[in-house]
Structure formats: C-alpha cells, structure tokens
C-alpha angles and dihedrals in degrees: 000000000000110000127187121200128192100232096177098107091046091052098043109031123069100196140020113018091008091059092044092052095046095048094045096045092045090054092045093051091047091051107036118085102158102056140070119227134205117190113205115201136178090224107172111135097008093109120168092353089068092048090053091047091054090052090050092050092051089054090048096051118093086214110032090177089063093056122088133175127216117189124204107204093225137093118252089253092057092045089054091048094052099041103029110024101032092026094214106191095231106134118224089233088074084072104029099038121226114340134171096217132020116202126197117188094188114070100266139068128217120229109287137188115257095247092058116091113225125218119186135185116213108191098189145333097229090137087065099036095044109017090161089072093062132073109250096247094050092045091050091050093050091046089058104035104040099050089045092054092043090055092050097046119101089209136005131211119210122197092223145007088257092058090044089055090049091052090051096043102037103030097027094234115173109254089230090060098058129064128189111234115180120211125237133229123245117250089235089076101084135146092239113103122212119234113282095358095142091053089047091053090051094049097043103033107016095239131114101050086106129030110272143198110222129215121181127193143082113302102249136117098269090063090066096220097153091061089046090055090049089052091050096048094085091046094051090048092055104039146022099273143137133201111219116195117192120194142086118271109255135173120335091007097133097094090048093051090046091052091050093049089057091058118065092196093061117089119193103201102180118210114356123207112254091231092060099043097086091057091048090053094045095051095047121101091220140346114237115201108176100162118154091214136011135172089210117326120226099195097069090048093047091047092051090050087054091050092246117147114249133214108185143170124270089220127120114313101355096095089054088064099039098035140248120016098222117184139285130028092303126031139162109249124196092274108006147018113275119209135182103257092222097052107089097180090050089055091050090051095046094048090047090051093052093045094050107031107079094184090054091048091054091048093049093048093052096041091047093054091050092047095048091051089067092062110074130159090220090061091045092050093050091051089049092051092048090054095046091049090053089056093064109135 
C-alpha cells in the first residue's frame, strides 16, 4: 500500500502531539516492510533541523527506499489557514501523489480525493468538555474544524476509551468507526539512573538540591496547576520541598504564572529537553498529574517507566493509564494514587501519604514499572498497521 502521513506536528512540536506522532511513526517505519510511505510536512522555517530529521527517519525505516518526503513551503499556521479556515479545495494528493490511505495524527484532515481513504487521530475533545479552558478563537476554530474532519474520516483513532466515548457521545460517531489505540512509552524512560544525574540536574537546571514534586505538561488551565500549588502549600510550609513544573506556557497561562511567582518553592521550568526528562522523573519524589481532562496523558506513564511514584487525577482517561478507578475522592489504582482533580485537601493528603509511607512508595514503584511495561510503541505500531491494511480499497 501507499500511505501518506501528515508529519507536520512531529516536525514542529516538541511535546504532546508532536511526540506522539514522532514515536508512532518511528515505530511504524521500523516495523513495516510491505508498504510505501510519503511524509507530508509544512516545512517553512525548519531549516537544517528538518534536513537532520529526514536523515534520522531514513535510518529508522526498515526500508529507506520506500520512504519519501514531500515539503509544503508553508508554516503550519498557513497550512491550517488554507486548508481548514479558508477550506481551499486543493487535495493533498497534488503534493503527495496517489496514495491509498492518508493519515493525520493531529485532529484535522486536509482536502483529499474521493478514492483516498482517510484515517484520523483525535486525541481528546477537551474543547467540548471544558470550553472554558480555551481562548474563544481557538475554541471556535476547533469546534468547526474537528467535527468536519471527523465526519470526513473513514476511520478514527482515539487515544483512550474515554476519548472514544466522547467521540460517540458528543460528535455522534458510529462506534464501528472509532478504535481505541493506546500510546507507548519510549525505551529511554527507564528506572536506571546515570552516574551523577542529580548533580547534573542541579548544575544545568537548578533543581534537585532539595526534594521535589514533579508536574509535567503545558502550562494552561486544563492542567490544573493552581489547585496543585494550593495542595502543595501546606507541604512546603512544613518541610524542605520544591514543586517543579515542566512545560511551555500556553494559552490562558497568566494566572498560573502569577500564582507560581507568589510561591518561592515553585519552579516553572518551561520546555525540557527530551534527553533530560528521564533523569528529572527518576530524581523526583513523586509525579503529580492533576489534570481536569486528558485524552491519554504521557507523564504518568513515563514516570511509572522510571519507577517514580504517581499521584494522578481521576478525570477522563487518566485512570486507564494508571489503573483502576476505585471509589471516592482518593483511591489506590493499579499503579498510583488517583485523586479527584477538584479536591485540594485530598491532593494534599495523597501527596503526604506518598512522601511519608515507604511501604506505599515501594509498592507504587514496582506496580508502576509493571504497568508501564504493557505500553509499547511496537505494539501500538503493529495495531496501527493492521488497521491501515484493513482499510485497503
């Protein structure tokens, strides 16, 4: 089969959907031997970084001769304007050439010819579940573009059962049209520390001199960081402790940044290099993941793979990653404590329990490793390939 993939998010975004797309496509290219792939990228401004990425992908592919690149000399913003906002009827095949299946890992589809089958990943429907966490213009765009692409897709991939239910309930997608495909976790997230990594974190990033609670994710309202700070206030008042938040500031982040600036124990780190993330997880006392809504949630999975205890939200898909939901505002999941994201005292209590109960820490470390081992990109890639093959016209 000839398969085209929109690689724009993978080429342009460091975290989130960009990481998802890179990891999935790497695993697909390393697994597939019977297909030809064309990667379409809005490449304007990427420069030498994009040339290096193409070289890396060719080395990753099991068949480099079956991998081609097609560059659209636009930024991702301009590509979205032309294809999604202005809806110019210029099919992607004018750039990719004939393909059997076109796959978009990032919510929306370009115009396609009728004979091309369309596969789309929808990571979450937070803009419908929690519209208050989006700027009005972005929310309006997503409300137009995503349902339109969902309707056009021949099949849809959801990151979790929770997102699959949302697609069925909120956008009235036929259950037969949407498949849950869990992500994997990169092999670089391991429990084995490198020599002197804590000292390296201190020297390079200024964290690690004191014990710290770690939170990872874009700084925006849905991540619930203000409530997390409120939950950590009593802890920081009673003990030598920092809260380290890793993630770029995004929309509506000003109140979060203001709350952090009022608390000397809170460190907003911005974007963190992928190569240094495993060390940051391993050296943390606990990962806190209080999000009010997630399509999947990489940080709990990555923390578990690094043998770091996890306290996570009971919201949406998060218990699917960490384990069983249990009952009440705080419960012990398969591999972490699960807490109602709106209950600040419950978060204080859960974090205190993990910090102080050594037997619980040992259990969560061991259970987290076992749980993380069930999420592999090789398994995800094979399931993706099986589905794409079934879409052959």
